[in-house]
Kinemage of the C-alpha trace (Angstrom):
@kinemage 1
@onewidth
@group {chain A} dominant
@subgroup {mainchain}
@vectorlist {calphas} color= white
{ca met a 1} P 115.178 77.062 95.936
{ca thr a 2} L 111.905 78.719 94.289
{ca glu a 3} L 112.156 80.522 91.074
{ca leu a 4} L 111.988 84.535 91.733
{ca his a 5} L 109.244 85.503 89.021
{ca arg a 6} L 107.168 83.031 91.019
{ca leu a 7} L 107.020 84.965 94.512
{ca val a 8} L 105.553 88.096 93.336
{ca thr a 9} L 102.964 89.444 95.944
{ca pro a 10} L 100.742 91.151 93.810
{ca thr a 11} L 99.066 88.969 91.235
{ca pro a 12} L 100.078 90.433 87.416
{ca ser a 13} L 97.570 90.865 85.256
{ca glu a 14} L 97.432 87.931 82.158
{ca ala a 15} L 99.132 89.981 79.680
{ca gln a 16} L 102.100 90.776 82.042
{ca ala a 17} L 102.146 87.336 82.976
{ca ser a 18} L 102.628 85.763 79.486
{ca lys a 19} L 105.738 85.507 78.627
{ca pro a 20} L 107.359 88.037 81.018
{ca val a 21} L 110.888 89.689 79.856
{ca arg a 22} L 113.117 90.699 82.685
{ca ile a 23} L 116.627 91.213 83.404
{ca tyr a 24} L 118.407 90.838 86.286
{ca arg a 25} L 122.301 91.299 87.364
{ca arg a 26} L 123.849 88.480 89.180
{ca pro a 27} L 127.731 88.764 90.446
{ca glu a 28} L 129.628 85.700 89.074
{ca gly a 29} L 132.986 84.870 89.003
{ca asp a 30} L 135.529 87.802 88.206
{ca leu a 31} L 131.933 89.691 87.681
{ca ile a 32} L 131.225 90.527 91.579
{ca arg a 33} L 130.853 94.328 91.212
{ca glu a 34} L 129.311 94.365 87.319
{ca gly a 35} L 127.574 91.003 87.591
{ca lys a 36} L 126.239 89.318 84.697
{ca leu a 37} L 123.258 90.263 82.757
{ca ile a 38} L 120.513 87.408 82.786
{ca leu a 39} L 117.539 87.770 80.619
{ca gln a 40} L 114.100 86.133 81.758
{ca his a 41} L 112.227 85.063 78.899
{ca gly a 42} L 109.052 83.264 80.062
{ca glu a 43} L 110.438 79.971 81.652
{ca asn a 44} L 114.128 80.496 80.062
{ca tyr a 45} L 116.710 82.132 81.783
{ca leu a 46} L 119.376 83.587 78.986
{ca asp a 47} L 123.020 84.750 79.411
{ca met a 48} L 123.218 88.302 78.044
{ca thr a 49} L 126.391 88.996 79.174
{ca glu a 50} L 128.420 86.324 77.096
{ca tyr a 51} L 125.943 87.056 74.090
{ca arg a 52} L 127.056 90.467 73.763
{ca trp a 53} L 130.795 89.805 75.275
{ca gln a 54} L 131.169 87.333 71.563
{ca arg a 55} L 129.550 90.177 69.806
{ca glu a 56} L 131.697 92.824 71.354
{ca met a 57} L 128.222 94.756 72.068
{ca ser a 58} L 128.102 97.086 74.982
{ca leu a 59} L 126.428 96.037 78.115
{ca asn a 60} L 125.755 99.245 79.795
{ca leu a 61} L 121.631 99.294 80.256
{ca thr a 62} L 121.415 102.988 79.845
{ca ser a 63} L 123.171 102.530 76.356
{ca met a 64} L 120.970 99.617 75.417
{ca cys a 65} L 117.685 101.520 76.629
{ca ser a 66} L 119.022 104.708 74.767
{ca arg a 67} L 119.592 102.675 71.413
{ca gly a 68} L 116.062 101.305 71.486
{ca leu a 69} L 116.784 97.847 71.862
{ca phe a 70} L 114.091 96.685 74.461
{ca asp a 71} L 111.375 98.313 72.217
{ca ser a 72} L 108.745 95.692 71.275
{ca gly a 73} L 110.257 95.025 67.614
{ca pro a 74} L 114.140 95.193 68.531
{ca leu a 75} L 113.512 93.232 71.905
{ca glu a 76} L 111.481 90.527 70.071
{ca arg a 77} L 113.987 89.895 67.249
{ca trp a 78} L 116.688 89.871 69.637
{ca leu a 79} L 114.576 87.485 71.782
{ca gly a 80} L 114.157 84.867 68.687
{ca asp a 81} L 117.913 84.691 67.866
{ca glu a 82} L 118.734 80.968 68.994
{ca glu a 83} L 122.371 81.542 69.442
{ca leu a 84} L 121.356 83.105 73.329
{ca pro a 85} L 123.117 80.941 75.495
{ca his a 86} L 121.118 79.909 78.260
{ca ala a 87} L 121.962 80.612 82.000
{ca ser a 88} L 120.780 79.019 85.564
{ca pro a 89} L 117.708 80.389 87.199
{ca ile a 90} L 117.141 83.474 89.226
{ca cys a 91} L 116.116 82.382 92.747
{ca his a 92} L 114.947 84.773 95.463
{ca asp a 93} L 117.398 83.969 97.878
{ca asp a 94} L 120.222 85.068 95.185
{ca leu a 95} L 122.161 88.141 96.211
{ca leu a 96} L 121.852 90.514 93.156
{ca ile a 97} L 123.085 93.574 92.265
{ca ser a 98} L 121.086 96.639 91.393
{ca pro a 99} L 119.897 95.877 87.388
{ca ile a 100} L 121.366 99.492 86.594
{ca leu a 101} L 124.875 100.532 88.378
{ca pro a 102} L 125.255 103.217 90.054
{ca arg a 103} L 127.674 104.491 86.904
{ca glu a 104} L 125.067 104.091 84.631
{ca val a 105} L 122.625 106.541 86.554
{ca gly a 106} L 122.667 110.080 85.758
{ca lys a 107} L 120.431 111.547 88.788
{ca ile a 108} L 117.333 110.293 90.768
{ca leu a 109} L 114.666 112.772 91.070
{ca ala a 110} L 112.166 111.305 93.961
{ca leu a 111} L 108.449 112.507 93.918
{ca gly a 112} L 107.452 113.610 97.664
{ca lys a 113} L 103.545 112.919 99.080
{ca asn a 114} L 102.290 111.612 95.811
{ca phe a 115} L 99.756 109.302 97.579
{ca ala a 116} L 97.149 111.639 99.550
{ca ala a 117} L 96.974 109.325 102.519
{ca his a 118} L 100.727 109.210 102.893
{ca ala a 119} L 100.919 112.965 103.469
{ca val a 120} L 97.795 112.521 105.723
{ca glu a 121} L 99.722 109.866 107.953
{ca phe a 122} L 102.052 112.990 108.523
{ca gly a 123} L 99.266 115.533 109.292
{ca glu a 124} L 99.937 117.293 106.040
{ca glu a 125} L 98.053 118.034 102.842
{ca pro a 126} L 99.285 116.796 99.517
{ca pro a 127} L 101.563 119.634 97.951
{ca ser a 128} L 99.252 121.995 95.811
{ca glu a 129} L 102.476 121.343 93.267
{ca pro a 130} L 104.722 118.276 92.729
{ca leu a 131} L 107.313 118.363 95.216
{ca phe a 132} L 110.751 116.604 93.976
{ca phe a 133} L 113.940 115.963 95.977
{ca asn a 134} L 117.117 114.103 95.287
{ca lys a 135} L 119.334 111.150 95.917
{ca leu a 136} L 122.707 110.612 94.504
{ca pro a 137} L 123.382 107.147 92.441
{ca glu a 138} L 126.031 106.380 95.089
{ca thr a 139} L 123.188 105.259 97.586
{ca ile a 140} L 122.003 102.610 94.941
{ca cys a 141} L 122.819 98.547 96.196
{ca gly a 142} L 120.574 95.852 94.838
{ca his a 143} L 118.291 92.850 96.145
{ca asn a 144} L 119.186 91.126 99.546
{ca ala a 145} L 121.329 93.882 100.479
{ca ile a 146} L 122.228 94.308 103.921
{ca ile a 147} L 121.747 97.831 105.237
{ca ser a 148} L 122.564 99.924 108.227
{ca pro a 149} L 122.071 103.417 108.697
{ca pro a 150} L 124.994 105.943 109.865
{ca arg a 151} L 127.434 104.877 112.849
{ca gly a 152} L 125.786 106.445 116.076
{ca tyr a 153} L 122.282 107.371 114.566
{ca glu a 154} L 119.827 105.828 116.932
{ca gly a 155} L 116.544 107.451 115.458
{ca arg a 156} L 114.180 106.028 113.246
{ca leu a 157} L 114.888 104.202 109.702
{ca asp a 158} L 111.692 104.090 107.612
{ca his a 159} L 111.160 101.980 104.868
{ca glu a 160} L 109.394 103.319 101.760
{ca val a 161} L 108.081 101.266 98.540
{ca glu a 162} L 108.413 102.965 95.237
{ca leu a 163} L 108.012 102.800 91.866
{ca ala a 164} L 111.338 103.350 90.194
{ca val a 165} L 111.007 104.803 86.538
{ca ile a 166} L 114.285 104.206 84.399
{ca met a 167} L 114.625 106.841 81.296
{ca gly a 168} L 115.331 105.430 78.135
{ca arg a 169} L 115.739 108.649 75.924
{ca his a 170} L 116.743 112.294 76.325
{ca ala a 171} L 113.223 114.206 77.542
{ca phe a 172} L 112.622 118.124 77.208
{ca glu a 173} L 109.528 119.856 77.228
{ca val a 174} L 107.772 116.815 76.369
{ca asp a 175} L 104.123 116.317 76.399
{ca glu a 176} L 102.120 113.906 78.770
{ca asp a 177} L 100.596 112.324 76.037
{ca glu a 178} L 104.156 111.198 74.528
{ca ala a 179} L 105.896 111.082 77.831
{ca leu a 180} L 106.222 107.256 78.219
{ca glu a 181} L 107.892 107.063 74.642
{ca phe a 182} L 111.033 108.053 76.659
{ca val a 183} L 111.197 105.636 79.180
{ca gly a 184} L 113.391 102.871 78.969
{ca gly a 185} L 111.848 100.417 81.978
{ca tyr a 186} L 110.694 99.874 85.943
{ca thr a 187} L 111.941 98.256 88.540
{ca ile a 188} L 111.370 98.727 92.376
{ca ala a 189} L 112.767 100.946 94.913
{ca asn a 190} L 113.090 101.121 98.631
{ca asp a 191} L 113.573 104.852 99.624
{ca leu a 192} L 115.158 104.169 103.256
{ca thr a 193} L 114.832 107.499 105.105
{ca leu a 194} L 116.454 108.498 108.259
{ca arg a 195} L 112.933 109.845 109.684
{ca ser a 196} L 114.077 111.242 113.120
{ca leu a 197} L 116.900 113.035 111.238
{ca gln a 198} L 114.133 114.470 108.269
{ca arg a 199} L 112.138 115.931 110.839
{ca gly a 200} L 114.824 117.458 112.422
{ca asp a 201} L 115.751 119.213 109.589
{ca arg a 202} L 112.250 119.649 108.120
{ca asp a 203} L 111.673 121.333 111.733
{ca gln a 204} L 114.623 124.118 110.895
{ca arg a 205} L 113.349 124.610 107.237
{ca gln a 206} L 116.717 122.702 106.022
{ca pro a 207} L 116.797 120.206 102.838
{ca trp a 208} L 116.386 116.834 103.370
{ca phe a 209} L 119.274 115.683 102.085
{ca arg a 210} L 121.075 113.964 104.893
{ca ser a 211} L 118.120 111.583 105.697
{ca lys a 212} L 117.775 110.439 101.759
{ca asn a 213} L 121.492 109.932 101.118
{ca phe a 214} L 123.335 107.850 103.168
{ca arg a 215} L 125.157 104.416 102.243
{ca gly a 216} L 122.658 101.930 100.882
{ca ser a 217} L 119.705 104.118 101.359
{ca cys a 218} L 118.238 103.265 97.677
{ca pro a 219} L 117.876 99.343 97.076
{ca leu a 220} L 116.744 98.894 93.614
{ca gly a 221} L 115.393 95.604 91.976
{ca pro a 222} L 115.271 92.775 91.541
{ca met a 223} L 115.107 92.984 87.890
{ca phe a 224} L 114.605 95.667 85.069
{ca ala a 225} L 111.402 95.230 83.127
{ca pro a 226} L 111.477 96.922 79.618
{ca ala a 227} L 108.810 99.956 79.293
{ca ser a 228} L 107.388 98.210 76.462
{ca arg a 229} L 106.095 95.107 78.513
{ca ile a 230} L 104.823 96.925 81.892
{ca asn a 231} L 102.043 99.700 81.910
{ca pro a 232} L 102.470 101.542 85.038
{ca gly a 233} L 99.155 103.064 85.334
{ca ser a 234} L 97.601 100.296 87.495
{ca leu a 235} L 100.241 98.261 89.433
{ca gln a 236} L 99.413 97.008 92.858
{ca ile a 237} L 102.613 97.670 95.388
{ca thr a 238} L 103.108 96.375 98.705
{ca ala a 239} L 105.845 96.481 101.470
{ca gly a 240} L 106.035 94.084 104.442
{ca val a 241} L 108.275 93.974 107.385
{ca asn a 242} L 109.231 90.356 108.595
{ca gly a 243} L 106.138 89.159 106.638
{ca lys a 244} L 103.645 91.499 108.132
{ca thr a 245} L 102.327 93.939 105.520
{ca arg a 246} L 102.554 97.611 106.226
{ca gln a 247} L 102.004 99.491 102.812
{ca arg a 248} L 99.339 98.463 100.294
{ca ala a 249} L 98.146 100.730 97.264
{ca asn a 250} L 97.975 100.927 93.489
{ca thr a 251} L 100.206 103.173 91.273
{ca ala a 252} L 96.482 104.329 89.846
{ca asp a 253} L 96.337 106.237 93.572
{ca met a 254} L 98.935 108.295 93.024
{ca leu a 255} L 98.488 111.893 92.551
{ca leu a 256} L 100.612 112.370 89.676
{ca ser a 257} L 100.885 109.665 87.212
{ca val a 258} L 104.193 108.590 85.387
{ca pro a 259} L 103.483 110.356 81.881
{ca ala a 260} L 102.820 113.749 84.120
{ca ala a 261} L 105.679 113.213 86.312
{ca ile a 262} L 107.584 113.266 83.204
{ca ala a 263} L 105.808 116.067 81.694
{ca tyr a 264} L 106.308 118.264 84.356
{ca leu a 265} L 109.788 117.784 85.298
{ca ser a 266} L 110.814 117.981 81.797
{ca arg a 267} L 109.368 121.500 81.822
{ca his a 268} L 112.018 122.687 84.629
{ca leu a 269} L 115.137 120.298 83.457
{ca pro a 270} L 116.417 117.838 80.764
{ca leu a 271} L 116.091 114.267 81.612
{ca ala a 272} L 118.625 111.888 80.031
{ca pro a 273} L 118.521 108.143 79.757
{ca gly a 274} L 119.350 106.819 83.155
{ca asp a 275} L 117.893 109.053 85.266
{ca ile a 276} L 115.708 107.608 87.955
{ca leu a 277} L 112.458 108.781 88.652
{ca leu a 278} L 111.049 107.592 92.075
{ca met a 279} L 107.236 107.577 92.046
{ca gly a 280} L 106.426 108.142 95.830
{ca thr a 281} L 105.195 106.007 98.440
{ca pro a 282} L 101.803 104.785 99.963
{ca ala a 283} L 100.752 105.323 103.243
{ca gly a 284} L 101.705 102.818 106.107
{ca val a 285} L 105.724 103.663 106.463
{ca gly a 286} L 107.219 102.579 109.811
{ca gly a 287} L 110.312 102.077 111.736
{ca leu a 288} L 112.472 99.214 111.255
{ca glu a 289} L 114.694 97.571 113.926
{ca asp a 290} L 118.291 95.310 113.907
{ca gly a 291} L 117.315 91.814 111.848
{ca asp a 292} L 114.127 93.287 110.204
{ca val a 293} L 113.352 92.210 106.503
{ca val a 294} L 111.924 94.218 104.233
{ca thr a 295} L 109.877 93.194 101.378
{ca cys a 296} L 108.592 95.598 98.682
{ca ala a 297} L 106.726 94.191 95.608
{ca ile a 298} L 105.109 95.803 92.548
{ca glu a 299} L 102.854 94.054 90.270
{ca gly a 300} L 105.038 92.623 87.510
{ca leu a 301} L 108.188 93.622 89.014
{ca gly a 302} L 108.774 90.854 91.470
{ca glu a 303} L 109.790 91.392 95.350
{ca leu a 304} L 113.008 93.402 96.427
{ca thr a 305} L 114.121 92.366 99.588
{ca thr a 306} L 116.443 94.401 101.954
{ca his a 307} L 117.849 93.012 105.387
{ca ile a 308} L 118.268 95.844 108.202
{ca arg a 309} L 121.343 95.864 111.135
{ca arg a 310} L 121.465 98.540 113.414
{ca arg a 311} L 124.524 99.229 114.966
């Protein structure tokens, strides 16, 4: 099998490709629901769960972020600990749990029409001010999950690749130039959408809630990358279906950057560790049929695969 970190579609920068630090959550043995935390450091895979169990330390990813364990200094000291036990490599066809568990998540806030071309493909103008909606933590699932729309739904089901920002610290009324200091890390999201239902609700001027919150509508993964190791300002982002690319852009194309989104949101409501911001999707969204395989990829964050089953 091919190791997952070598299957990234966009090519990462030299700085990000050097000694990557990535955290996966793989179901093993009795840890089917919670999974075992596996840390990739360069070519090495290390067993975080065993290491922290032996020392009676928390395995809550949100807690580790809020305590600053993934900041550059603490992270480097931790990686230098020779007692970190080794683990088998993560492979692309592994079934992986979302790196952050639903119970570790406070709220999911998603940014709509944050790529101008995405608004245009629906015959609309970009919003005059940031547009956010919410998804529930219960919608989260992991890499290689099999997802079905609700029973009886025969309308269009769309993929939407997005950069997911995981907050690491409490943030309220923060300035844009300091906003990244409050980020814990990043992963990939596929904001699956019941497009026909969304259009119907919008035509009636009702919220999009139903179309964005069916079971499994928020695949996340395959990994968590600490914020200290990723620059979100210029990352290649793609999505393909059955090997054919449909979406391609760069986070530099976003109308609202990650720091600007955090600053804007934190003026209106407090953000807490474990909150997730979905940064919007590029143009190229499209319908999915039974048996389709969706591959979402972001530079430095790997590939998130979702399998579609229409009932």
